[in-house]
N, C-alpha and C positions, 0 to 999 in steps of 0.2 A: 571624748570618751566613747561616743557612738561608734566611731570608726574602729577603735580598739576592740570593743565588744563584738561588733560584727565580724571583725577579722578573726577573733577567737572562735565564733560560731562556724565560720567558713573553714577554719583550720581543724575542726574536730575530726573529719575523716583523715586528715593528714596525721593527726596524733595516732589514730588507730593504725594507719599504714606504717608509721615509724615503729610502733610496738611490734607489728607483724614482722617487719624486716629484721629487727634486732633478735626477736625470738627465733626466727627461722635460721638466721646466720649462726647463732649460738648453738642451735640444735644440730646443724649440719657439721659444724667445725669441731664440736666437742668430741673428744676421744674417750669413750667410756672404758672401764676395765673389762676384761673378758667375762662373758656370761658363764654361769656355772653349768649350763647344759645347752644342747641344741634347741630344746624347746624354749628356754629362757631367751636365747638369742633371737629366735623367730618372733617371740612376743615383743621383745624390745624393738625390733625393726618395724613390726606392725604398729606399735604405739607411736613411734617416731613419724611414720608416714601419715597417721591420722592427725597428729599434732600439726604437721606442716600443712596438710590439706585444709584443716579447720581454719588456720590463720589466713590462708589464701582466700578462702570463701568469705571470711569476715571482712576483709579489706578490699581485695582486688575486684571481686565480683560486684559489690555495690557501687564501686567507683565507675564501673562500666554500665551497670544496669540503670541507676538512678538518672544519669543525664539523658537516657533514652525514655525512661518511664514517665518522668514529669512532663515533657512536651507531649508525649502520647496521651497522658491523662488529660491534659488541657485540650488537646485536639478532639478527644472523644466526649467532651462536654463537662469535664471537671473544672470547677471554678478555681480562682486563686485561693479562696479560703481552704478548700480541700487539698489544694497543692501544698499549703502550709502544714496540714496534718500529715500528708505523705512524707514531707521532708522531715518533720519531727519524729516520725516513726523509723527513720533510717537506722539509728543505732540498734533498736530492739529487733528490727528485721534482720540485720546482720548478725545479731547475737543468736537469734533462733536458727539461722543457717549454720552458724558456728557449732551450736549444740547438736544440731542434726547430724553433722559430720561425726561428732564424737559418739553419738548414739549408734550410728551405723558402724563405727569402728569397734564399739563394744559388742554389738550383735555379731560381728564377723571375727571376734577374737579367736586366735588359733586354739583349737580344741585338742585334747589328748588323742593320740593315735597309737595303733599297735594293739597286739593281743593282750598285753599286760599294761594296765594303767595304774599309776600310783599318784596319790595326792594327799596332802595333809588336811586333816579335818580341824579347822580353827574358825572362830567367829570372824566374820568379815565386815559386819555392819559398821564397825568403828572406823574403817579405813575410808573416810569421806573427806580427806584433804586437810590442810592446815586449819586449825581453829581460827587463827587471826584472819585468814582469807575468807572464811565463811562469815565471820562477824563483819568484815568490811563490806562484803556483798550485801548483807542485810542492812547495814548502815546506809549505803547508797540508796537502797530501796526505801528505807524509812525517810530519808531526807527528801527524796523525790515525792513521796506521799505528802509530807508536810508542806513542801513548796507549792505543789499543785492545789492543795486544799486552800492555802493562803491566797494563791492567785485567783482561784475560783470565787472566794469570798469577797475579794476586792475588785473583781471585774464588773464592769457596768452591763455588758450584754453577753458575756461568755467568751468574747474574743477581743475586747478592748478595755482600756482603763480610762476613767474620766475624773476630772478634778473641777469642782465648782468654786467660783470665787464670789466675794461679797458683792461684786458688781453684776451678779447674775450671769456672768460669762462662764462658759463650760469649755474646758479644753480636753480633748480626747486624743488618745494615741493607740495605735494598733500596729502589728499584732501583739496580743497580750495573752499569756497562757491560761485563760479562763477555762470554764468547763467544756467549751467547744473543742479545745485542744487537749485539755487535761484528762477527760474521760478516755479517749483513745490511748493516750500515753500510759495511763494507769493500767488499762487492760493489757497493753503490750508488755509492760513491766511485769505484771502478774504472770503472763505466759512465759516470760523468760525465767522467772523464778521456778515455776512449775517444771519447765523443761530441764532446768539445772538439777533439781531434786531427782527427776527421772534419770538423768545421766549418772548421777552419783549412785543411785540405786543399782543401775546396770553395772557400774564399776564394782560395787561391793558384792555382786552376785555372779560375776563372770567366772569361767572355769579357772581353777588354780593352775599355776605354772608347774608342769610336770618335772619331777626330779630336781626340784629347787628347794632350798631351805624355806621354811615358813616365813622367816623374817624377810627374805627376798620378795616373796609373793606379796606380803603386806606393804613393803616399801614400793613395789610396783604399782599397787593400787593407790597409794598416797600420791605418787607421781602423776598418775592419770587424773586423779581428782584435782590436784593443783593446776594442771594444765587446763582443765575445764573451768575451774572457778576464776582463774585470772582473766579469762575472756569475758565471763559473765559480769564480773565487777567492773570491767572496763566499759562495757556498753551501758551499764546503769550509770556509771560516773559521767560518761559523755552525754547521756540524756539529761541528767541533772544539770550539768554545765550549760547545755544549750538552753534549758528552761530558765536558769538564772540569768543567762546573758540576754535573752529576749525580754525578760522582766526588767532588767536594768536599763535597756535601751528605751522601752516604753515609758518607764517612770521618769527617765531623764527628759523625755520629750514633753512631759506635763509639769515641768519645773520642780521635779523631785530629784535633783541632781545628786544630792548626798546619798540618798538611798540607792539610786541607780548605780552610782560609782561603787558603793559597797557591794552590791550584788554582782557587778562586773568583776570586781576583784575576787569575790568568793567563787565565781564561775571559773576563773583561771586557776585558782587553787584546787578546786575539785577535779578539773580536767587533768592537771599535772599530777595530782595524787593518784588518780586512776591509772595514768600512764606509768608512773613509778611502780605501782603495785603489780602491773602487768609485766614489768621487766624484771621482777624479783625471780632469780633462777630457782627452779625446783630441784630438790635434792635427788640426784640419780639413784636408781634402785640398787645398783651394784654397790656403790659406796655406802649406802645406808645399811645394807645387809652384810657386806663383807668389808669391815674396816681393815686397814693394813695391819698385818701381824707384827708384833714386836721383833726387832732384829735378834738373830740367833747369836749368842756369845761366840766370839772368835778366839778367845784365849785358850791355849792348850791346857788339858787337864794336868793337875799336879801329880807327878809320878810318885808312886808309893814303893817303899822298899820291900823286897821279897822277904817272906818270913824266914827266920834263921832256923835251920834244921836242928833238932835236939838229938844228942847222942844217947843211945840206950844205956840204962844204968848197968853197973858192973854186976855180973852174975845173972843177968836176965837171960 
């Protein structure tokens, strides 16, 4: 069981990489319907570039940075315990980079140009992404909070778990996500949530797409919010999966194999659920705003007979 759980933990970056590859391939190969205006087309191309850059930063950059950062951290005096903290912060760090790219993309959103600028006045605060995705994001955060509090309460010294036997023997296993690891992870998760809300606020307040239907602009905001939220929920799910996996291994090493096996299975489910949610395609703005029109009838009109002329009455 230890080998399986450790393989899952080591495969968390690969899950994120798989999600990024699928998202980028779908985004590049999908052929959207024509944009309603030049401004809408420029906004769509800008959003697509931001989405691709964010996923590249989320996955590719950490895969190259962390293999260099951890040995450098050890060489400059960082111990193995702090190396474990740095490793545990990998998903949240990648998530903050991901949201940073989205924030830059919103701040550089194409603005109206020209002497005459037209935009529809409509409430935009409601365009904050799919409700189910927001709930899932906060669900992962809540599960992470509960898991880390439970681990902190059962840890013997903040970084290990111990079991005492009737023979006065004590068995200890580490690493264990007690408060030594849990507090940095909770702070990092809180930063990810705050950054997510900040990006959603930028999306709701960005300039409207010029010369586009209000429904198109609203759908464009929902699309951007969906793209940001699915990355956020993924990094929180991977963090939760890693914590559960480490707990499972430690508890299995102190003769709590049943609990450890259950936590390992739960870790796999959480990781796969986060991956599946990240791969749910967002509804394109064009299709959301301009559904296909019904076909025009092709049957020829029924001919009508010309009116019969009336003859004038006699003597008229």
